[in-house]
C-alpha positions in Angstrom: 112.2 67.7 59.0 112.4 71.3 57.9 115.2 72.6 55.6 116.1 76.2 55.8 117.8 77.7 52.5 119.6 80.7 53.0 120.8 83.1 50.2 122.3 86.8 49.9 125.6 86.7 51.7 128.8 88.3 50.4 131.2 91.0 50.5 130.3 94.5 50.8 131.9 97.9 51.6 131.1 99.8 54.9 127.9 101.8 54.2 126.6 99.4 51.7 123.6 97.1 51.7 122.7 93.4 51.4 119.5 91.5 51.4 119.4 88.0 53.0 116.6 85.5 52.3 115.6 82.2 53.9 112.9 79.9 52.6 111.6 77.2 54.8 110.6 73.9 53.3 106.9 73.1 53.2 105.4 71.0 56.1 102.3 70.5 57.7 102.7 73.3 60.2 103.6 76.9 59.5 106.6 78.3 61.6 105.5 80.4 64.6 108.4 82.8 64.0 111.4 83.2 61.7 114.6 85.3 61.9 118.2 85.7 61.9 121.1 85.2 64.3 124.7 85.9 63.7 128.1 84.8 64.9 131.2 86.8 64.6 134.7 85.1 65.0 135.3 84.5 68.6 131.9 85.7 69.7 128.7 83.9 70.8 125.8 83.8 68.4 123.4 86.6 69.0 119.9 87.5 67.8 119.5 89.9 65.0 115.9 90.1 64.2 113.0 87.9 64.4 109.4 88.1 63.0 106.4 86.3 64.3 103.6 84.8 62.1 101.3 87.6 63.0 104.1 90.3 62.0 105.4 91.3 65.2 109.3 92.1 64.8 112.1 92.3 67.5 115.6 93.6 66.7 119.1 93.6 68.4 119.7 97.3 69.4 122.7 97.2 67.4 120.9 97.0 64.2 117.7 98.9 64.8 117.3 101.7 62.4 119.5 100.0 59.8 118.1 96.4 59.3 114.5 95.5 58.4 113.1 92.0 58.7 110.0 91.0 56.8 108.1 87.8 55.8 106.0 86.2 53.2 103.8 83.6 55.1 102.6 82.1 51.9 106.2 81.2 50.7 107.4 80.4 54.4 110.3 83.0 53.5 111.9 85.7 55.6 114.0 88.5 54.3 116.7 90.7 56.2 117.3 93.9 54.4 120.5 95.4 55.8 121.5 99.1 55.0 124.3 101.1 56.4 126.5 98.0 57.0 129.4 98.5 59.4 132.5 96.2 59.8 131.0 95.1 63.1 128.2 93.4 61.2 130.7 91.0 59.6 129.5 87.6 60.7 127.9 84.4 59.7 124.4 84.9 59.7 122.1 81.9 60.5 118.5 81.7 59.6 116.2 80.4 62.4 112.8 79.1 62.6 110.5 78.0 65.4 107.5 75.4 65.0 105.3 73.8 67.5 107.8 71.8 69.9 110.8 72.3 67.9 113.3 74.9 66.4 115.4 74.6 63.1 118.7 76.6 61.9 120.0 77.2 58.7 123.7 76.3 57.8 124.5 79.9 57.6 125.8 82.7 55.1 128.8 84.6 55.5 128.6 88.5 55.4 131.8 90.5 55.2 131.8 94.4 55.3 135.2 95.5 54.5 136.8 98.0 52.2 
């Protein structure tokens, strides 16, 4: 069983920045990919950004140019640098990791963008 431990959420003003991190517990296998989804109140969960073990990244159109995902394979950790935050970025952000044959989710961390 893999545990994903998220950190870095909080309250930030519009235009501000936050950095999320997610560490996956050590297992026999390394994740094929890790990333972030988010779910705003009353909305479906959506992909924010994902990074494969080889470094390929994919972003939601709404965050391109503002968010950057990066990973540390040695630490099984993924980071999400969020800049120029907008009120519509307010959501619970969930870490996600895909392994051979299964996927795991973190418990989520709340990001609130408000003045």
